[in-house]
ZAMARGU-4260 file (C-alpha; in steps of 0.2 Angstrom, whole numbers, plus 5000, padded with zeros to 4 digits):
<rodrens>
0) 5001/5001/5000 | 5014/5012/5004 | 5023/5007/4988 | 5005/5013/4977 | 5005/5027/4986
5) 5021/5034/4987 | 5019/5031/4966 | 5003/5041/4967 | 5014/5055/4976 | 5029/5055/4965
10) 5018/5056/4947 | 5009/5070/4955 | 5023/5080/4960 | 5031/5076/4945 | 5015/5085/4934
15) 5017/5100/4946 | 5036/5101/4942 | 5034/5102/4926 | 5019/5116/4927 | 5031/5126/4937
20) 5048/5124/4925 | 5036/5129/4911 | 5029/5144/4918 | 5046/5151/4925 | 5059/5141/4916
25) 5071/5143/4927 | 5091/5138/4920 | 5091/5118/4926 | 5109/5111/4931 | 5108/5094/4934
30) 5123/5081/4939 | 5126/5064/4940 | 5140/5050/4943 | 5146/5040/4955 | 5158/5049/4968
35) 5156/5069/4971 | 5137/5074/4965 | 5130/5083/4981 | 5149/5090/4986 | 5150/5099/4967
40) 5132/5101/4966 | 5137/5110/4984 | 5150/5119/4974 | 5139/5125/4960 | 5127/5133/4972
45) 5143/5144/4979 | 5149/5149/4964 | 5130/5153/4958 | 5125/5162/4973 | 5133/5173/4972
50) 5128/5183/4955 | 5111/5177/4955 | 5094/5166/4963 | 5097/5149/4965 | 5090/5132/4974
55) 5099/5119/4977 | 5093/5098/4979 | 5089/5101/5000 | 5104/5087/5006 | 5102/5073/4996
60) 5085/5074/4988 | 5092/5066/4970 | 5079/5050/4967 | 5059/5053/4957 | 5053/5063/4974
65) 5068/5071/4978 | 5070/5080/4962 | 5052/5089/4964 | 5053/5091/4983 | 5068/5106/4977
70) 5058/5110/4959 | 5042/5116/4971 | 5051/5120/4988 | 5042/5108/4999 | 5048/5100/5014
75) 5049/5077/5012 | 5036/5072/5023 | 5041/5056/5024 | 5026/5045/5035 | 5017/5059/5039
80) 5001/5062/5023 | 4995/5077/5030 | 5012/5085/5028 | 5010/5078/5009 | 4991/5086/5006
85) 5000/5100/5008 | 5014/5098/4998 | 5004/5094/4987 | 4995/5109/4987 | 5010/5122/4989
90) 5014/5113/4976 | 4997/5116/4964 | 4998/5136/4970 | 5014/5137/4965 | 5010/5135/4947
95) 4991/5146/4948 | 4997/5159/4961 | 4997/5178/4953 | 5011/5182/4961 | 5025/5175/4961
100) 5035/5172/4944 | 5049/5186/4951 | 5052/5176/4967 | 5056/5159/4959 | 5074/5154/4956
105) 5082/5159/4941 | 5092/5143/4941 | 5093/5125/4949 | 5105/5115/4955 | 5097/5096/4954
110) 5109/5078/4960 | 5103/5066/4950 | 5105/5050/4957 | 5105/5031/4950 | 5104/5013/4960
115) 5091/5002/4946 | 5088/4999/4932 | 5080/5013/4922 | 5079/5025/4934 | 5088/5037/4925
120) 5071/5038/4915 | 5059/5039/4929 | 5068/5054/4939 | 5075/5065/4927 | 5069/5061/4906
125) 5053/5075/4908 | 5064/5089/4911 | 5076/5096/4899 | 5096/5103/4905 | 5106/5117/4903
130) 5120/5109/4910 | 5126/5093/4913 | 5140/5089/4924 | 5146/5071/4926 | 5157/5066/4942
135) 5167/5050/4940 | 5162/5033/4939 | 5173/5022/4949 | 5179/5003/4948 | 5168/4997/4958
140) 5154/5009/4962 | 5138/5010/4975 | 5123/5005/4968 | 5132/4990/4957 | 5122/4975/4965
145) 5107/4980/4955 | 5116/4982/4936 | 5124/4966/4927 | 5138/4975/4925 | 5148/4991/4928
150) 5147/4998/4908 | 5128/4993/4911 | 5129/5005/4926 | 5140/5019/4915 | 5127/5016/4903
155) 5113/5024/4912 | 5122/5036/4920 | 5125/5043/4902 | 5105/5042/4900 | 5104/5063/4908
160) 5116/5069/4894 | 5101/5068/4885 | 5091/5080/4896 | 5100/5091/4885 | 5097/5105/4879
165) 5100/5108/4859 | 5112/5121/4865 | 5117/5114/4884 | 5135/5113/4892 | 5140/5096/4895
170) 5154/5095/4906 | 5164/5080/4912 | 5180/5073/4921 | 5191/5072/4910 | 5201/5058/4923
175) 5188/5046/4920 | 5189/5039/4904 | 5174/5032/4903 | 5167/5049/4908 | 5177/5058/4894
180) 5169/5046/4881 | 5152/5054/4885 | 5157/5066/4876 | 5151/5058/4861 | 5137/5049/4862
185) 5123/5063/4864 | 5113/5063/4848 | 5116/5083/4843 | 5134/5083/4849 | 5141/5096/4836
190) 5128/5107/4846 | 5133/5105/4862 | 5147/5116/4872 | 5158/5104/4882 | 5172/5108/4895
195) 5183/5096/4904 | 5190/5098/4922 | 5205/5085/4932 | 5224/5085/4932 | 5224/5073/4916
200) 5234/5087/4904 | 5223/5094/4891 | 5208/5097/4900 | 5201/5113/4899 | 5201/5117/4918
205) 5218/5109/4923 | 5220/5104/4941 | 5240/5103/4948 | 5247/5102/4964 | 5237/5098/4977
210) 5240/5096/4998 | 5233/5099/5015 | 5238/5117/5022 | 5242/5118/5039 | 5238/5132/5051
215) 5252/5141/5065 | 5250/5127/5076 | 5252/5117/5062 | 5235/5110/5063 | 5226/5104/5046
220) 5216/5118/5040 | 5210/5112/5024 | 5217/5109/5006 | 5224/5120/4991 | 5228/5117/4971
225) 5231/5127/4957 | 5219/5128/4940 | 5226/5132/4924 | 5208/5138/4912 | 5212/5149/4897
230) 5228/5158/4902 | 5225/5159/4916 | 5234/5152/4934 | 5223/5152/4949 | 5226/5145/4967
235) 5210/5140/4977 | 5208/5136/4993 | 5194/5127/5003 | 5194/5126/5022 | 5188/5114/5033
240) 5188/5098/5022 | 5200/5085/5014 | 5201/5072/5000 | 5203/5074/4979 | 5184/5072/4981
245) 5183/5090/4987 | 5195/5096/4972 | 5183/5091/4961 | 5168/5096/4967 | 5176/5114/4963
250) 5183/5106/4947 | 5166/5104/4940 | 5161/5124/4947 | 5175/5131/4938 | 5173/5124/4922
255) 5155/5128/4924 | 5162/5144/4926 | 5175/5146/4915 | 5163/5140/4899 | 5148/5153/4903
260) 5164/5167/4908 | 5158/5171/4924 | 5174/5182/4933 | 5186/5165/4935 | 5194/5175/4953
265) 5175/5177/4960 | 5172/5161/4956 | 5188/5155/4967 | 5185/5163/4981 | 5168/5158/4982
270) 5173/5141/4987 | 5185/5146/5000 | 5173/5145/5013 | 5159/5136/5003 | 5144/5125/5014
275) 5148/5108/5012 | 5136/5096/5017 | 5138/5084/5034 | 5147/5070/5032 | 5159/5073/5018
280) 5176/5073/5021 | 5173/5087/5034 | 5187/5091/5046 | 5180/5092/5065 | 5186/5096/5081
285) 5182/5083/5093 | 5185/5078/5110 | 5201/5077/5120 | 5210/5089/5108 | 5205/5076/5094
290) 5202/5080/5077 | 5189/5070/5067 | 5186/5069/5046 | 5168/5063/5042 | 5164/5054/5028
295) 5150/5045/5035 | 5137/5050/5023 | 5141/5036/5012 | 5154/5025/5007 | 5158/5014/4991
300) 5175/5009/4987 | 5184/5021/4978 | 5177/5035/4991 | 5186/5025/5005 | 5200/5022/4996
305) 5204/5039/4995 | 5198/5047/5010 | 5210/5032/5021 | 5224/5038/5010 | 5218/5057/5015
310) 5219/5051/5033 | 5237/5041/5029 | 5243/5059/5022 | 5238/5073/5035 | 5255/5077/5047
315) 5249/5069/5065 | 5257/5068/5081 | 5246/5056/5087 | 5236/5042/5082 | 5229/5038/5064
320) 5212/5029/5069 | 5201/5023/5054 | 5186/5019/5060 | 5174/5010/5043 | 5158/5001/5043
325) 5151/4992/5030 | 5151/4997/5009 | 5131/4991/5007 | 5124/4987/4988 | 5141/4979/4979
330) 5134/4962/4977 | 5147/4950/4971 | 5162/4962/4973 | 5158/4962/4993 | 5172/4954/4999
335) 5186/4957/4987 | 5181/4976/4990 | 5184/4975/5007 | 5198/4965/5008 | 5207/4979/4999
340) 5201/4994/5006 | 5209/4981/5023 | 5226/4982/5013 | 5223/5000/5011 | 5222/5004/5030
345) 5236/4997/5035 | 5247/5008/5024 | 5235/5021/5032 | 5232/5021/5049 | 5240/5015/5066
350) 5225/5007/5073 | 5207/5001/5065 | 5191/4997/5068 | 5177/4989/5057 | 5159/4987/5059
355) 5147/4976/5054 | 5146/4960/5048 | 5155/4964/5030 | 5168/4976/5037 | 5177/4959/5041
360) 5184/4954/5026 | 5190/4972/5030 | 5200/4965/5045 | 5206/4950/5034 | 5213/4964/5023
365) 5222/4972/5033 | 5229/4954/5044 | 5234/4949/5024 | 5243/4963/5022 | 5254/4964/5038
370) 5243/4976/5051 | 5246/4968/5067 | 5229/4959/5078 | 5233/4969/5090 | 5228/4987/5082
375) 5211/4979/5075 | 5193/4983/5085 | 5179/4977/5079 | 5162/4978/5081 | 5144/4974/5074
380) 5134/4991/5073 | 5140/5008/5075 | 5128/5008/5095 | 5146/4995/5099 | 5156/5009/5092
385) 5148/5022/5099 | 5152/5014/5115 | 5167/5011/5112 | 5176/5026/5106 | 5172/5039/5116
390) 5185/5031/5128 | 5195/5027/5117 | 5200/5043/5107 | 5212/5053/5119 | 5223/5070/5116
395) 5242/5062/5117 | 5256/5073/5125 | 5257/5093/5120 | 5261/5097/5104 | 5280/5100/5102
400) 5290/5115/5092 | 5292/5104/5077 | 5272/5106/5074 | 5259/5094/5068 | 5244/5091/5080
405) 5250/5078/5095 | 5230/5071/5100 | 5220/5059/5087 | 5216/5061/5070 | 5200/5050/5067
410) 5190/5047/5052 | 5175/5038/5050 | 5167/5032/5037 | 5154/5016/5031 | 5135/5015/5020
415) 5122/5023/5024 | 5116/5012/5030 | 5130/5008/5044 | 5122/5024/5052 | 5143/5028/5056
420) 5137/5046/5062 | 5133/5039/5079 | 5151/5036/5080 | 5154/5054/5074 | 5143/5060/5088
425) 5151/5051/5103 | 5168/5061/5098 | 5162/5078/5095 | 5166/5092/5104 | 5150/5102/5099
430) 5139/5091/5104 | 5129/5107/5107 | 5126/5107/5085 | 5125/5092/5080 | 5111/5094/5073
435) 5119/5106/5059 | 5136/5096/5058 | 5131/5079/5056 | 5120/5069/5044 | 5104/5060/5045
440) 5098/5070/5062 | 5079/5072/5054 | 5068/5065/5067 | 5062/5053/5054 | 5080/5045/5055
445) 5084/5046/5071 | 5069/5036/5074 | 5075/5022/5064 | 5089/5005/5069
</rodrens>
C-alpha cells in the first residue's frame, strides 16, 4: 500500500514540477556520477549564489520524489499524509498563483541519483537541462549490485545527457575515461558546448599541486590546489574539508564558471568557505583535543580508498584511527572490495576499527597485509562502536615545537545503512550543534534503528 501511495505522490509532484518549470523557466544544472555528486552540487551552488537567485537539491534529494521536492521548494513528508497533502497544494498554488514569477529561482542545481536500472528515465527524463555535469564512475561503484555489469550502470548514468537542450553545456571529468567517452554519446553533440576538468593534461580546466594546508599551530585546515584555465593560473583554497573529492567538486564548479565566462576570481573566492554538506570529508573538532574527518554520508570502494589515503597524508603526531563500516550494495564484489580496503587501511592508519558483518573482510585484508591484530577492533554495529570510541580516543602529549597535532586523528566512514554518524557523535566536541554538523539528524532518521 505504501509503495502505491508513494508512486501516486511521485506522479502528482512530477506533474506539478513540469508545470512550475514551464511557468518560471529556470535554468537547470543536473549532476550525476558515482562519486562527488553532492559536493559538486554544493560547489556549483556556491558559485551561482553570489550572482543570482539559485536553489539546490537539499541534502541528497536526488530521486523521483527528491527532485520534485527541490523544484517545488517543499519538504519531505516522510510518513505523514497531512504533510503530503499540504505539499501537493503548495505545488499547485505555485503554478496557479498570480504572484510569484519574480520570486522563483533563476537557477536550479539538481543532483540526480541512480540506484537501479531505469531510474534515470523515471527521475530525470521529463525535464530539459541547460548544463549536465558528470563527476566520476569508480571501478566498483555504489549500487552496482542492482546492475548486470559496470557497463550497464555507466550507460544508465549517461542517459542524463539526453536531457540537455540543443545548446546545452556538457561538463565532464577528464580523469575518468568512461566519463570522458560520454562526450561523443549525445545525438546533438555538435551543438552542445563541452568542457572538461581534471589533472589530466589537455583538460580545459587543469588542476595541479593539490595538497593539505596547515595553520600556525600545525593543525590541518583544508585543501589547496592550482588551476590553469584559458591562459590564467589561479590558486584555489577550500577550508574545513579534505580529500581530492572536494578538489574535483571545485573543478566541476570552475569548469561550469569558465564555459559561461563568469569572473573566475569571484568563482574561486566563493569556494573558500562554501557550505559543504555534513558527512563528506568534513573536518570536525573532537573530544580530548582530537580531530575527526567525518565522511559518514555514504561509502563505496573508491571513496573509502580516497578517504584512507587522505588520512595517511595528513600530518599528525597522534594516532591515526580509521573507523570503517560496511560498504553496501556491492553484490558479488563485496568480499573482494572490503578485503582490498583492509590492505589500504594497513598503509594509512595506526588503528583500525571495523563495524558490521561485511567489514570483517576489511579486517582480513588488513591482517593479510601485515597489520598487527592488536591494533584492530571489531564491532557488529555503530551502537557498539559508539560506546567504544568515546573512551578510546585521546589527546596525546603536548605538541612539540616541530609542529603537527599530537591528538588522535579519526576518520569515520561507512555506507548510509550503517549509520556511522553515531560514532562521530560520540567523540564530537560541539554536541550542541550536532544537528548542523552531522548527517541524518532529522527526527525521522533518528527514530530508525
